[in-house]
N, C-alpha and C positions, 0 to 999 in steps of 0.2 A: 761821225765817223770816230771820232775819238772815242766815245763811249762803247764803241765796237770794240776798240783794241784794249780798254780797261777791262771790258767785258770777260774777254777773250784771254787777257793775262791773268784774272780770277780763274777760269776755267783751266787755264793751262797750269796754274799752281795745284788746283786739284788734280789735274791729270798726273802731274810728277809724285804728288803723296800717292795718290792710288798706285801708280805704276811701283813706288818703294815697297808698298805693301804686297803688291800682286809679287813682286821679286822676292820678298820674303817667303811668301807662300811657296813658290818655286823652290826656295833654298831648302824649307822644311819637306817638300816632297822628294827631292832629290837626295838628302839626308837620310829619308826613310824608303830608299832605294825603289821610289817609283818615280816613273819618268812624267815630267811636267807635259812636254810636249804629247803624251799620249792622252791623258787627261784632257788637256784643253789644246787642241789641234788649232795651228796657225798658218793656213794658207796664203795669206798675203795679199789678198783681195781686198779692193778698196773697202767694199761691206763691211768685212771682217776687221779691218783696221780702225774703219770707224766705232764700229761697235764694243772692241776691244778698248778704244780710246775711251767710251763714253761708260764703260763698266769701271774703269780706272777711276774717272773723275767723280763716279758717283762713291767709288771706294775713297778716293781722297776726302771728299767731300764729308763723309760718318767719319771718318778717322780724324780728321780736323774738329769737328763738333765735339768728340768725345775727348780729344786733347784737350780743348779748351775747359771741358767740364772739370777734367782731372786737375789741370793747373790751376782753376778756382777752387776746387775742393782741396787743394794741398797749400794754395794760397791762405785760404780761411784758416785752416790748419795752425800755419805757421804764426799767423796774426793772432789767433786765440793763444798760442803757447808762449808768443813773445809777452803779450797784454798781461797774461798771469804769472810772468818770470819774477821771481823774485828780486832780481837785480834791477827789474823797472819799477817795481815797488819802491826799493832803494832810491833812485834815481829821482821818482815822483817825491818822495818825502825829502829829500834834499832840496828840492826846488821849492817846496812850501816852506822847511825852514828858512830859507834864503830870502824869498821872497815874501811871502803871504804873512808869517807870523810878524817881520818888523812894519810892513804895512798896516795891519790890523793895531798892533802895540802903538804905532803913531797916531792913528784916527783914535783909538780908543784914548789916549792922552789929550788929543785935540778936543774930544768931547768932553772930557773930565775937566778940563782947564775952563772952557765956555760954561760950562755949569757952577764952576767955583766962582765964576765973575758976572755972571748973571742966573743967581737962583731962582729970579720971579720967573723964567722963563719956564723951569722945570716944575716949579709947584704950581703954575696954572695947568701944565700939561696933568700931574697927578690928580688935580682937583677934579679937572675934565674926566679924566679915567673912571675917579672915584665917582663921581655923580652917575656915569653910564651904567657903572656897574648897581649903582644902587638902585637905578632906574627899572635896569633889565631884572633884576632880582625882585623888586615890588611887581614888575608886569607878570612874571612868572607866578608868584603868591596870589595876584588877583585872577589868573587865569585859572589857577589850581582850585580857587575857591569857588571860581564860576562852576567849574567843572563839579564841583563837590556838592553844589547847589543844585544842578541840574539833577544830579544823581537822588539827592535826596529828594528833590521834588517828584520825581517819576517813581522813588519808594511810596511816598507818603501818598501820590495819588492812586496808585494800586491798591494801598490799605484801605484808603477812605471810599473807593467805590465798591468794595467788597463790603 
């Protein structure tokens, strides 16, 4: 029973929105010297009232969807304008200067102090990197030489077959 009332409340909201837009249409028609009652007769029968309420509910639902889309587009545009604002850039830069730069300086100072106290750690790291780089270079030279050998073998093979 509760879901019935919730569903009816949603439909009632759409009816109200549809009625507002229908009233707006009526006002436009009246302003243009056209009688609303002549273009959309209202006889007052139950079927007519139900049909008109259904029309207003459908119109209200459509207008609600349109309004949400317009609001979302407006919000996206506002967020983009704020995000690209020079004021926001200044605020972000100020926060970086206030928080990130001292943090990096402190960490860098700690790392350099540690390296001064324990140079063996960094020397082993540098040696390991150097060995890895030398191994990579030798490997590339070997693969290049092997590719060159294959090319020379193909050329000589073609020449000797002739």
